[in-house]
C-alpha positions, 0 to 999 in steps of 0.5 A: 500500500502506498503512503497515505498522508491524509488517511482519507480512508479512515473515518473522521472520529478515528483520524481525530484520535490518531491526530491527537495522539500523534500531536501528543508526541507519540507514535500511533498505528492503525492495526488489526482487522480494519487494516485487513478489511481495507486491503480486501476492499471490504468495509471495516466494522471495528477500528483498532489503534496501537500507540507508544503512549501509556494507558494513563497518557491516552486517558488524559488526552480524551474526555471519555476513555473506558479502561476495558483491559487496563492490565493489558494496556488496552483502553477504549476511546469514545468519540462521536458515539463510537468506540475505538480500541487503543493498545498502549505499548508505553509502560510495558518494558521491552514491548514494541510495535513488532512485539505486539504484532508477534502476539496476534493470531494470524499474519493478515491481522499482524500488520500496521500502518504508521500515522501520518506517514502511511508506512506499512509494517508487515513483519510476518508477510500478512500481505502475501497471505492475503493475496494468496488466500491463506490463513496462517498463524503468527510465528508458532501455530502451537503456541498461538492456539495454546494461548487462546483456543478460540483462535481455532474458531477464528481460523474457521470463520476466516475460511468461511467468510473469505474462502481462504485455505488454512496453512498446513502448519497452522492446521497441525497446531490445532491439536495443541489448543484443543486440550484447553478448549473446554475452559473457554467461556461459553459466550466466546464460543457462541459468538464465534460459532454464530459468526461462522454460521453467517459466513458464505462458506459456513458448511466448509468451515464446519467441515474443517472444524470436524476434520481437526476434531474441534467440532466435537468441542463446539457442536458434539451433537452435529459431529455425532451424526457423522461419526456415530450411529447405526449405519455409518453411511446413513449417519454421514448422510444426515451430517451432509444434509445438514451442511448442504441445507446450511450452505443454501439457506438465507443469511438469517441466524434463526433459520441457519441454526435450524438448518444445521440442527434440525435433523439431529433428532433423526439419529437418536430416534433411529437408534431406538428402532434399529431393524425397523423401517422409519424413525421412532418417536417424534424426530422433530421434537427430538431435534428441537431438544438437541438444538436447545441443548446446544444453545443453552450451552452457548448461553443464548437468550431464551427468546432466540432459543424459543424461535429456533425451537419453534422452527424445528418443531414446525418444520415442514416435511418434504411431502409439504410440496403436495399439501393442500392450503388448509393443511399448510395453514394448520401446520403453520398455525399459532406461529408468529409471522417471522417464524412462519417465514423461517419455516417456509424458507427452511422448507424451500431449502430442504426441498432443493437439497432433497432434489425436489423438481423445480415444478414442485418447489415452485408450487410450494413457493406459490402456496406459501407466498399466497398464504403469507400475502393473504394474511390468514388467521393462523392464530386464535387471537386473529379470529373475529371472535373473542372469549367474551363474545362466546360467553355473551352469546352462549350465556356461558361462564369462564371455563374450558368450554370457552376455549373449546369453542374458540379452538373449534372455530379456529379449526374451521377458519384454518380450512376456510379463511373466508369464514373469519367474520363476526356474523358467520362465526357467531352462527357457526359457534351457536350451531357447534355449541348446540350440536355438542349439547345435543350429543351430550344429551344423547350420550346421557340418555344411552347411559341411563338406559343401560343402567336401567337394563342392568338393574 
């Protein structure tokens, strides 16, 4: 990169921080992922700096500084509503910019540009690795992964996001990091795994993690679908289906999580019925349970877990391409709109993976598109009838019977959405109630008659 004295590629608030530190008599560099992204032509998400100033010196230059990692010389300078992480080399004897870069994870993250000259510092050939598309650990892969096993996941993330290859020596170093992996905070594992799932080549990244034995650390349930289970061939196919579904589904985290975990229940249910045809029990419920187990281990929010759980529990089978509209509405009943969209997207993705014909996939897409656009009453609360209406018209007190009537009306409306108007529902409700009452009378008469005969 040519020297850039005006640093016009850096946002104003970052440039002003660099200028203030430089004017204070210290050297300051732009470092880390922002530099990597700039060289790749991507828009940086975070901006990191390093300076020869000490942390107290930097804290004295700006009105708002958060000492996020003061023991390691790291502070966050806030300006214009944004935070910029600054690594302070001053105050640490023998710590130079070169030494700081040597502590970083991968070569393309171990570069720095000096402000304001624009001089590039690249002691570990990070630019070369960027150009060649290689993820290479700095200096000693074994040492880098032992220091922080999360770097294994970061390597997979860069592979998935940038479509890079992992350097053979770097791959060999993974084994040194795995023994300490289980001591890593669950939140750090979660953050990296969710980022991996949202990359363009997420399935490739997960497969690499499996090959280096790291998937057993982060998602042992998924790894088990490849290495264990009745028939190795069948188990491996579940694993491949999960990854293939992930590779072609939309870039929304809930549906991607459901795509990669939604088939996990099949392996466990198959174990219960070896020698029988099909699967035992409810594999969707089992799959949802396995997905929740993973998300609980990652300490995800209850809201996110519930959404993924619902997508898996209500996922449509491959035969859904042949379903009628009433059956489709019934299958998606009680779901929020965003979850309906996730379930539909997952169904279309799986239909593609299972090689359903373009005609069949188009039919399912048209049905679900019509269903979503017409906004059918998929939930009881969408009925043009309330519990108060039921109690008023049928002179009924609060109780289970009110819910029974509403459920019955809801079932009728799912079959025919045009019935969802107040007048029609009131007529149907009264008819349903009196028919049920008459049936109860008939049953009561039969019971009394049988008792009389027995006596």
